[in-house]
C-alpha positions in Angstrom: 13.7 -16.4 1.4 12.8 -17.5 -2.1 9.2 -15.3 -1.2 10.8 -12.0 0.1 13.3 -12.4 -3.0 10.1 -12.7 -5.3 8.7 -10.4 -4.4 12.1 -7.7 -4.7 12.0 -8.9 -8.2 9.2 -7.9 -9.6 9.1 -4.8 -7.4 12.7 -4.1 -9.5 10.6 -4.7 -13.1 7.8 -2.3 -11.8 10.2 0.3 -10.6 12.6 0.1 -14.0 9.1 -0.1 -16.3 7.9 3.3 -13.9 10.9 4.8 -14.6 12.0 3.7 -18.3 8.5 5.1 -19.6 8.6 8.2 -17.6 5.3 7.6 -15.7 4.3 9.8 -13.0 3.3 7.0 -10.5 4.5 5.9 -6.9 4.6 2.0 -5.5 2.7 2.2 -2.7 2.4 -0.7 0.6 -1.3 -1.2 1.7 -1.3 -2.4 4.8 -5.5 -2.5 7.0 -6.0 -2.7 10.7 -6.8 -6.1 10.9 -3.3 -6.3 9.1 -4.2 -7.9 6.0 -1.8 -6.5 3.3 -0.9 -5.9 -0.7 2.8 -5.5 -1.5 2.3 -3.0 -4.4 0.0 0.1 -5.6 0.8 1.8 -8.0 -1.1 4.9 -8.0 -5.3 4.6 -7.7 -5.1 2.8 -10.4 -3.3 -0.8 -10.0 -3.2 -3.5 -7.5 -0.3 -5.9 -7.3 0.0 -9.2 -4.9 2.7 -10.7 -5.4 2.9 -15.1 -3.9 5.8 -17.4 -5.2 3.2 -20.6 -4.4 2.5 -22.7 -7.8 -0.7 -22.6 -6.3 -3.2 -19.9 -6.1 -6.4 -20.0 -3.6 -8.7 -18.3 -1.8 -5.8 -17.3 0.9 -4.2 -15.8 -1.5 -6.4 -13.3 -2.2 -7.1 -12.1 1.1 -5.3 -8.9 1.2 -6.9 -8.2 -2.5 -10.2 -8.3 -1.0 -9.6 -6.8 1.6 -8.6 -3.7 -0.3 -11.0 -4.1 -2.8 -13.5 -3.5 0.2 -11.6 0.1 0.1 -13.5 0.9 -3.7 -9.6 3.1 -4.5 -8.7 0.9 -7.0 -9.1 0.1 -10.4 -7.7 -3.6 -11.5 -5.7 -6.6 -9.5 -3.3 -9.0 -10.3 -2.2 -11.4 -8.3 1.8 -12.9 -9.8 2.9 -15.8 -8.8 4.7 -19.5 -10.2 0.5 -20.6 -10.5 1.1 -21.4 -14.4 -3.1 -21.4 -14.6 -4.1 -18.1 -15.4 -8.0 -17.6 -14.6 -10.0 -14.5 -13.1 -10.8 -14.9 -9.7 -15.0 -14.2 -8.9 -13.7 -11.4 -7.0 -12.4 -9.9 -10.3 -8.5 -10.5 -10.0 -6.5 -11.7 -12.7 -4.1 -14.5 -11.6 -1.5 -14.6 -14.0 2.0 -16.6 -14.2 5.0 -14.1 -13.4 6.0 -14.6 -17.1 3.4 -13.5 -18.4 3.0 -10.9 -16.0 6.5 -9.3 -16.6 5.6 -9.8 -20.8 2.4 -7.7 -20.8 3.9 -4.7 -18.3 6.8 -4.4 -20.8 4.3 -4.5 -23.5 2.2 -1.6 -21.8 -1.1 -4.3 -20.9 -1.3 -3.3 -17.4 -1.0 0.3 -17.0 
């Protein structure tokens, strides 16, 4: 349950940001034929995966890796409870949720 609530929280923040700043962007969900998923796609620019895990591992990146093969998105983020922020070898930015929200509202994500 916590995972779904966490995803919903991030979704509401993204929607609030888009609405508040009158961005002409829409949130989408992406799923591959092999059922890999990425929860939030913003236009053709940003992919955001949300994980309630306190430690992000390679298995958490599978959806983003599958999406990256499509070559349609420019930036990739993983938002989680993992406080160790880093960039994966694939170029995905792994951000602690509080810092992601700070960057979002400071205009650094879009």
